[in-house]
C-alpha positions in Angstrom: 2.8 -73.6 24.6 5.8 -75.4 26.3 6.2 -78.4 24.7 7.3 -77.4 20.8 7.4 -79.8 18.0 11.1 -79.0 17.1 12.7 -77.9 20.0 16.5 -77.4 19.9 18.0 -80.5 22.3 21.0 -79.8 22.4 20.4 -76.8 24.7 19.8 -77.3 28.7 17.9 -73.6 29.1 17.7 -74.1 32.6 21.2 -73.5 33.1 21.0 -70.0 31.4 18.2 -68.7 33.5 18.4 -66.6 36.3 17.2 -68.2 39.7 13.7 -66.4 39.5 13.2 -66.7 35.8 10.5 -69.3 34.9 10.9 -70.8 31.6 7.5 -70.3 29.5 8.7 -71.4 25.9 11.1 -72.9 23.8 11.3 -74.0 20.1 13.5 -73.6 17.0 13.6 -72.3 14.0 11.5 -74.8 11.5 14.0 -76.9 9.5 15.3 -75.6 5.4 16.4 -73.4 3.7 16.4 -70.2 5.5 15.5 -67.6 2.6 16.0 -69.5 -0.8 15.3 -66.3 -2.8 18.1 -64.7 -0.9 20.9 -67.0 -2.3 19.9 -66.3 -6.0 22.5 -63.6 -6.6 25.2 -65.3 -4.3 24.8 -68.4 -6.3 25.0 -66.5 -10.0 28.2 -64.6 -8.8 29.6 -68.0 -7.6 28.9 -69.3 -11.5 30.3 -67.1 -12.8 33.4 -67.1 -10.6 33.6 -70.7 -11.3 33.4 -70.1 -14.9 36.3 -67.4 -14.8 38.3 -69.8 -12.6 37.5 -72.7 -15.2 38.3 -70.4 -18.0 41.8 -69.5 -16.8 42.4 -73.1 -16.1 41.8 -73.6 -19.7 44.4 -71.1 -20.5 47.1 -72.6 -18.4 46.7 -75.8 -20.2 46.6 -74.0 -23.8 49.7 -72.5 -22.9 51.0 -75.4 -21.8 50.6 -77.5 -25.2 51.8 -74.7 -26.9 55.5 -74.2 -26.2 56.2 -70.7 -27.9 53.4 -69.2 -26.1 54.6 -65.4 -24.6 53.2 -65.5 -21.2 56.0 -67.0 -19.4 56.6 -68.3 -15.9 54.9 -65.3 -14.2 51.8 -65.3 -16.5 51.2 -68.4 -16.0 51.8 -68.4 -12.4 49.5 -65.5 -12.0 46.7 -67.2 -14.3 46.7 -70.0 -11.8 46.7 -67.9 -8.8 43.7 -66.4 -10.1 42.3 -69.4 -11.0 42.5 -70.9 -7.4 40.9 -67.7 -6.2 38.2 -67.3 -8.7 37.4 -71.3 -8.2 37.3 -71.2 -3.9 35.5 -67.6 -4.2 32.7 -69.4 -7.0 32.4 -72.6 -4.3 31.9 -70.5 -0.9 29.4 -68.3 -3.0 27.3 -71.2 -4.2 27.7 -74.2 -2.1 28.9 -72.4 1.0 25.5 -69.8 1.0 23.3 -73.1 0.4 25.1 -75.0 3.3 25.1 -72.2 5.6 21.1 -71.7 4.8 20.6 -75.6 5.3 22.7 -75.6 8.7 21.6 -72.4 10.3 18.3 -73.4 11.4 19.3 -76.5 12.7 22.1 -74.8 15.4 19.8 -72.2 16.4 17.1 -72.5 19.4 15.0 -69.9 21.3 13.7 -69.5 24.8 11.4 -67.1 26.4 10.8 -66.7 30.1 9.1 -64.3 32.3 12.0 -61.6 32.0 13.8 -62.7 28.6 14.1 -63.6 25.2 16.8 -65.9 24.4 18.9 -67.2 21.4 21.1 -69.9 21.1 23.4 -70.9 18.6 25.4 -74.1 18.2 28.0 -75.0 15.8 31.4 -75.9 17.5 30.5 -73.8 20.6 27.3 -72.7 22.4 26.7 -69.2 22.2 23.3 -67.8 24.1 22.4 -64.3 24.2 20.0 -62.7 26.2 17.5 -60.1 25.7 15.4 -58.4 28.4 11.6 -57.8 27.8 11.0 -54.3 28.5 7.9 -52.8 28.6 8.7 -50.2 26.1 10.2 -52.2 22.9 8.5 -52.3 19.9 7.3 -56.1 19.0 6.6 -56.6 15.6 5.0 -60.3 13.9 5.5 -60.6 10.5 3.3 -63.0 9.1 4.3 -65.3 6.2 4.8 -69.2 5.5 7.0 -69.1 8.6 6.5 -66.4 10.8 9.1 -63.9 12.6 8.5 -62.1 15.4 11.0 -59.1 16.0 11.2 -57.8 19.8 14.7 -55.5 20.3 16.6 -53.4 18.5 20.3 -53.2 19.0 23.1 -51.1 17.6 26.1 -52.5 15.8 29.1 -51.0 14.7 29.8 -50.2 10.8 33.6 -50.6 9.2 33.4 -46.9 9.5 33.2 -46.1 13.4 29.3 -45.5 13.1 26.1 -47.3 14.4 23.6 -49.4 12.2 20.1 -50.6 13.8 19.4 -54.3 14.1 16.6 -56.0 14.8 16.6 -58.7 16.9 14.1 -61.7 16.6 12.6 -65.2 16.0 12.6 -66.4 12.8 10.9 -69.5 10.8 8.3 -70.1 13.4 5.5 -72.4 12.9 3.2 -70.4 15.9 4.3 -66.8 15.6 1.0 -65.4 16.5 1.7 -67.2 20.1 5.0 -66.1 20.7 4.1 -62.5 19.9 1.0 -62.5 22.0 3.3 -64.2 24.7 5.9 -61.4 24.5 3.0 -58.6 24.5 1.7 -60.7 28.0 5.2 -60.2 29.6 5.3 -56.5 28.6 1.9 -56.0 30.0 3.1 -57.9 33.4 6.1 -56.0 33.6 3.9 -52.8 33.4 
């Protein structure tokens, strides 16, 4: 189970393990679009914003061709700024969301030692998060075309000072059943 078809070659897992830890498994998400169905709404909103920006720019050109236009300098300035904001937001929502979904799996790596689970992300810098595999943690296997194994719940702060529970795990796995069994075996050994 140690040799995977798509490991993250940019990370040396041994550097992140404690001296008494043994690397049992490492892999990376299967490349591809993470969840295209989740990109439909942002893409539709982005397309609408692109249309609004285009319409505002057309309005500016129409005003420039008509010397008796009543909008004046400030109206044209505000329309121009609105067009730029709408176009940039539209591009970010349509193209940016797809690029992020495409690149995300390629810059993520997973590892399991005999004590911890690791998730690494590498874009400009490498960030490695580690999670102790505790006996009382709920482990969930979500089967699908690509599996997902959830092994920890963490709390993150929302904007109002409250806490939101967030599931942590490995997504887009080709061998989710094996990873699930490995984490369960580690939990039984730690009992």
